[in-house]
C-alpha positions in Angstrom: -2.9 27.8 -56.3 -0.8 25.3 -54.5 1.9 27.1 -54.8 -0.2 29.7 -52.6 -1.7 27.4 -50.4 2.0 26.3 -49.5 3.2 29.9 -48.9 0.0 30.7 -46.6 0.6 27.3 -45.0 4.5 27.9 -44.5 3.4 31.6 -43.2 1.1 30.2 -40.5 3.6 27.3 -39.5 6.2 30.2 -38.9 4.9 31.6 -35.1 5.0 27.9 -34.2 8.7 27.5 -34.7 9.4 30.5 -32.8 8.7 28.9 -29.4 9.9 30.8 -26.5 13.3 29.5 -25.2 13.1 26.4 -22.4 14.1 29.2 -19.8 11.6 31.7 -20.1 8.6 29.1 -20.7 9.7 27.1 -17.8 7.9 29.7 -14.9 4.5 29.2 -17.1 4.6 25.3 -17.6 2.8 22.9 -16.2 5.4 20.7 -15.4 6.8 23.4 -13.3 3.6 23.6 -11.1 3.3 20.4 -10.8 7.0 20.0 -9.3 6.3 22.5 -7.1 2.9 21.6 -5.6 4.6 18.4 -5.2 7.6 19.9 -3.2 4.6 22.2 -1.1 2.7 18.7 -0.6 5.6 17.1 0.7 5.8 18.7 3.6 2.7 17.5 5.3 3.1 14.3 4.0 6.5 13.8 5.4 5.5 14.9 8.7 2.8 11.7 8.8 5.2 9.4 7.3 7.6 10.1 10.3 5.2 10.4 12.9 3.6 7.3 11.9 6.9 5.5 11.0 8.9 6.5 14.2 6.1 6.3 16.8 5.1 2.8 15.5 8.7 1.4 15.4 9.6 2.9 18.9 6.7 1.5 20.4 6.9 -2.1 18.8 10.4 -1.8 19.9 9.6 -1.2 23.9 7.2 -4.0 23.8 9.8 -6.4 22.4 9.7 -7.4 25.8 6.5 -8.9 25.8 4.9 -10.9 23.1 2.6 -7.4 22.1 6.3 -5.9 20.2 6.9 -8.2 17.3 3.0 -7.8 16.1 3.2 -3.8 16.9 6.3 -3.7 14.8 5.2 -5.6 11.9 2.0 -3.8 11.6 3.9 -0.6 11.4 6.3 -1.8 9.0 3.1 -3.0 6.7 1.4 0.6 7.1 5.1 2.2 5.6 4.3 -0.2 2.8 0.9 1.3 2.6 2.2 4.2 2.7 5.0 4.2 0.5 2.1 3.1 -2.4 0.9 6.0 -1.8 3.9 7.9 -2.4 4.5 6.1 -5.3 1.1 7.4 -6.5 2.2 10.7 -5.6 5.4 10.8 -7.8 3.4 9.3 -10.6 0.6 11.9 -10.6 2.7 15.2 -9.9 6.3 14.3 -11.5 5.4 11.4 -14.0 7.5 9.0 -12.1 6.7 5.5 -13.2 7.6 3.1 -10.6 7.1 -0.5 -10.1 5.7 -1.9 -6.8 8.3 -4.1 -4.6 8.9 -7.5 -4.2 5.5 -9.2 -2.9 5.7 -10.6 0.7 6.7 -14.0 0.4 5.0 -16.5 3.1 6.0 -19.8 4.1 3.1 -20.9 5.3 -0.5 -19.5 6.1 -1.7 -17.2 9.6 -0.7 -14.4 11.3 2.8 -15.9 12.4 3.7 -16.2 8.7 2.4 -13.0 7.6 4.4 -11.4 10.7 7.6 -13.4 9.6 7.3 -12.1 5.8 6.8 -8.5 6.8 9.9 -8.2 9.1 12.4 -10.3 6.8 11.1 -8.1 3.8 13.9 -5.8 2.5 10.7 -3.5 1.2 9.5 -3.0 4.5 12.6 -1.8 6.1 13.1 0.9 3.2 9.9 1.9 3.4 10.4 2.9 6.8 13.5 4.3 6.0 11.8 6.6 3.4 9.5 7.5 6.3 12.7 8.9 8.3 14.7 10.4 5.9 12.0 12.3 4.1 11.3 15.0 6.7 14.3 16.5 6.7 14.9 16.6 3.3 11.1 18.1 2.6 11.9 20.1 5.1 15.1 21.4 3.1 13.0 21.6 -0.4 9.9 23.0 1.2 12.2 26.2 2.5 14.5 26.4 -0.7 11.4 26.2 -3.0 9.2 29.2 -1.1 11.5 31.5 -0.6 13.4 31.7 -4.1 9.3 31.4 -5.4 8.2 34.1 -3.0 11.3 36.4 -3.6 11.5 36.1 -7.3 7.8 37.2 -7.6 7.7 39.8 -4.9 10.8 41.2 -6.7 9.8 41.0 -10.2 6.0 43.2 -9.1 7.4 45.5 -7.1 7.3 48.4 -9.6 3.4 47.2 -9.2 3.3 47.3 -5.5 5.4 50.7 -5.7 2.9 52.2 -7.8 -0.3 50.6 -5.9 1.1 51.2 -2.3 3.5 54.0 -2.7 3.6 54.3 1.0 4.6 50.2 1.4 6.5 50.5 -1.6 9.4 52.4 -0.6 8.3 55.8 -2.0 8.4 58.5 1.0 8.4 55.4 3.7 8.9 55.0 7.0 11.5 52.6 8.6 12.1 52.0 12.5 15.6 51.4 14.0 15.2 50.7 17.7 14.2 54.1 18.9 15.0 55.8 15.9 12.8 56.8 12.8 14.5 57.1 9.4 12.9 58.2 6.0 13.4 55.7 2.9 13.2 56.6 -0.4 13.4 54.2 -3.1 11.6 56.5 -5.8 14.9 55.8 -7.8 13.9 54.9 -11.2 17.3 52.8 -11.7 16.8 51.2 -8.0 13.4 50.0 -9.0 14.6 48.3 -12.7 17.4 46.3 -10.7 14.8 45.3 -8.1 12.4 43.7 -10.6 15.5 42.4 -12.5 16.7 40.5 -9.5 13.1 39.2 -9.5 13.0 38.4 -12.6 16.5 36.7 -12.3 15.1 34.6 -9.4 11.8 33.9 -11.1 13.2 32.2 -14.0 16.1 30.2 -12.1 13.0 28.8 -9.7 11.8 26.3 -11.9 15.4 24.7 -12.3 16.0 24.6 -8.7 12.6 22.9 -7.9 13.7 20.5 -10.5 16.7 19.9 -8.7 15.1 19.5 -5.6 12.6 16.8 -6.9 15.6 15.1 -8.8 16.4 14.0 -5.5 12.9 13.3 -4.5 12.6 10.8 -7.8 16.0 9.1 -6.7 14.3 8.6 -2.9 11.3 6.8 -4.5 13.0 4.8 -7.0 15.7 3.3 -5.0 13.7 3.0 -1.7 10.1 2.6 -2.6 10.8 1.0 -5.9 11.6 -3.2 -6.3 15.5 -3.6 -5.3 18.0 -4.7 -7.9 18.7 -7.9 -6.2 15.1 -8.9 -6.3 14.3 -8.0 -10.0 17.8 -10.1 -10.7 16.1 -12.8 -8.9 12.9 -12.7 -10.7 15.2 -12.3 -13.9 17.0 -15.6 -13.3 13.8 -17.4 -12.1 12.7 -16.4 -15.7 15.6 -17.8 -17.6 15.9 -20.6 -15.5 12.4 -21.6 -16.4 13.1 -20.9 -20.1 16.4 -22.9 -19.8 14.4 -25.9 -18.0 11.6 -26.3 -21.1 14.2 -25.5 -23.6 16.5 -28.5 -22.4 13.1 -30.7 -22.1 12.2 -30.2 -25.6 15.7 -30.6 -26.6 15.7 -34.3 -24.8 12.1 -34.9 -26.5 13.8 -34.1 -29.8 16.3 -36.4 -29.0 14.4 -39.4 -27.7 12.1 -39.1 -30.8 15.0 -38.9 -33.2 16.5 -42.2 -31.2 13.3 -43.8 -31.7 12.2 -43.2 -35.3 15.7 -43.4 -36.7 18.4 -45.0 -35.3 16.9 -47.1 -32.8 14.6 -48.6 -35.7 17.5 -49.4 -37.8 19.8 -51.2 -35.2 16.5 -53.6 -34.2 16.0 -53.9 -37.9 20.0 -54.6 -38.4 19.8 -57.2 -35.1 17.1 -59.1 -36.9 18.7 -59.2 -40.3 21.9 -60.5 -38.7 19.8 -63.3 -36.9 18.5 -64.4 -40.2 21.8 -64.5 -41.8 23.4 -66.1 -39.1 20.7 -69.2 -39.4 21.3 -69.2 -43.0 25.0 -69.2 -42.7 25.0 -73.0 -42.9 21.7 -73.9 -45.4 22.3 -70.8 -47.7 26.1 -69.3 -47.6 25.1 -67.0 -50.8 22.1 -65.8 -48.9 23.4 -65.3 -46.2 26.2 -63.3 -47.2 23.6 -61.2 -49.1 22.4 -60.2 -46.0 25.5 -59.4 -44.5 25.8 -57.1 -47.2 22.8 -55.5 -46.2 23.3 -55.3 -42.4 26.5 -53.6 -43.3 24.5 -50.5 -45.6 22.1 -50.6 -42.4 25.1 -49.8 -40.3 26.5 -47.0 -42.5 22.9 -45.5 -42.7 22.7 -46.1 -38.7 25.9 -44.2 -38.4 24.9 -41.4 -40.6 21.6 -40.6 -38.3 23.5 -40.8 -34.9 26.2 -38.2 -36.4 23.4 -35.7 -37.5 21.5 -36.2 -34.3 25.1 -35.7 -32.9 25.2 -32.5 -35.0 21.9 -31.3 -34.2 22.7 -31.2 -30.6 26.3 -29.8 -30.9 27.3 -28.9 -34.4 30.8 -28.8 -34.8 31.2 -26.8 -37.9 29.3 -24.0 -36.0 31.8 -23.8 -32.8 34.8 -24.2 -35.1 33.9 -21.9 -38.3 31.0 -19.4 -37.1 27.4 -18.9 -38.7 28.3 -18.7 -42.1 30.0 -22.2 -42.4 27.3 -23.9 -40.2 24.1 -22.5 -42.3 26.3 -23.4 -45.5 26.4 -27.2 -43.9 22.9 -27.1 -43.0 21.8 -25.3 -47.0 23.7 -28.4 -48.8 21.5 -31.0 -47.1 18.5 -29.2 -48.2 16.5 -30.3 -51.0 16.6 -27.6 -52.9 19.3 -25.0 -53.7 19.3 -22.5 -51.1 21.7 -19.3 -51.3 23.1 -18.3 -48.0 24.2 -14.8 -47.4 25.8 -13.9 -44.0 26.8 -10.2 -43.3 28.5 -9.8 -40.0 31.7 -8.2 -39.1 31.7 -10.3 -35.9 30.6 -13.4 -34.5 27.4 -12.9 -32.2 27.6 -14.7 -28.6 27.5 -18.3 -29.0 23.9 -18.2 -27.5 22.7 -16.0 -30.2 24.5 -18.7 -32.7 22.8 -21.3 -31.7 19.4 -20.0 -31.9 19.9 -18.3 -35.3 21.6 -22.1 -36.7 18.6 -24.1 -35.3 16.0 -21.6 -36.3 17.7 -21.9 -40.2 17.6 -25.7 -39.7 13.8 -26.0 -38.8 12.9 -23.7 -41.3 14.7 -25.4 -44.4 13.7 -28.7 -43.1 9.8 -27.3 -43.4 10.7 -25.6 -46.6 12.1 -29.3 -48.2 9.1 -31.5 -46.6 6.5 -28.7 -47.3 6.7 -25.8 -49.5 7.3 -27.6 -52.9 9.8 -24.9 -53.7 12.8 -24.5 -56.4 14.8 -22.0 -54.4 15.6 -21.1 -51.1 17.0 -18.2 -49.6 19.1 -17.6 -46.5 20.0 -13.7 -45.3 21.9 -12.9 -41.7 22.7 -9.6 -40.8 23.3 -7.3 -38.2 21.5 -4.0 -37.3 23.0 -2.5 -34.0 22.9 -5.1 -31.4 20.1 -7.2 -32.8 20.7 -10.3 -35.4 18.0 -10.0 -38.2 17.6 -13.8 -40.0 15.5 -13.9 -43.0 14.1 -17.2 -44.8 12.6 -16.8 -47.9 11.4 -19.8 -50.7 9.3 -19.6 -53.5 6.8 -22.3 -52.6 3.2 -22.8 -51.9 3.3 -21.2 -48.8 0.2 -21.5 -47.1 0.7 -20.1 -43.7 -2.6 -19.4 -41.9 -2.6 -18.0 -37.9 -6.3 -17.9 -38.4 -6.4 -21.6 -39.1 -3.3 -22.5 -37.6 -1.5 -23.9 -40.4 2.1 -24.1 -41.7 3.9 -23.6 -44.5 2.3 -25.8 -47.5 -1.0 -26.0 -45.5 0.1 -28.6 -43.0 -1.7 -28.1 -39.7 
């Protein structure tokens, strides 16, 4: 029964696999008709854009000798921005093109004067005006090409039908005037009818791809002139990266301050007190003073070790000199549980990525030492395409909870 069902299922799926080639499907696909509708609609829209943009800019430029020129010019550019938003929506609906909004106006202050200055200085406003000027000649060209190919293609393809329905107009014993002379034409030859239909079929099959090429230019225009500029996008990225760097630096400074306050600074204060007591007892009880100096010597060694660890946390020299494998092995050796480190990297990652991986593993192993009550841990590092994958595991109690906001070992 299962075999019969599988065979019948395969039989039903066979027609799906035998779909028409893309060249034959193109004239009937929804994408083709949407793109053709976009080309048809571009002509009246471009006339509106061109008329508005040129009129407003001309009036504003002509009135620059008065105080009205700048407001009119700013209003014209603002209107071009609004029409650009309409064009992005039209491209999104008919071409499936997702274009982000351009950079917003950056006003230095409040009021109408600040708004005018922001509009006139904004590059997106002038790009929208340039789009309004360029779109008209291009839309005229694309409209003429698309409509002619479409009309001639379907007219020639359906010529046998017109020949049969209207023989007098289709060419069967028809009349054609040349100046003052009248000629009879006879196109009832089946070969000529077939050739005409074949030419029409070629035109019909080629038209969707021609329309697609024309709308590709529209995509470039909309994306390049009505979307955000590369410079503005890069500025936003740099501002975001700068914020991340500032936050990271502030967190590092807080960590260094906390480590100094809780570790080396406290030991040095205790060391100063012990040396002071030893100085007082030097004449009264030399043996006790010597014993206190020995203890202070041990405290000095401990403080120096803590300062080395702190410096290593700021900039681990082993990471710079020997790479991630040696650096993680050094971190694992200081963990309170045995740690197995596996680093499978053909080449070294970028220094920033190495630093992130190093400090991440250091923090996780520290949490395992403090909270997990584990007897074994493992660190795996490998690369997948352009990503560095990192995994830290242990056999401890765990207890992480995103709902209760608890970390390893149930520690909040």
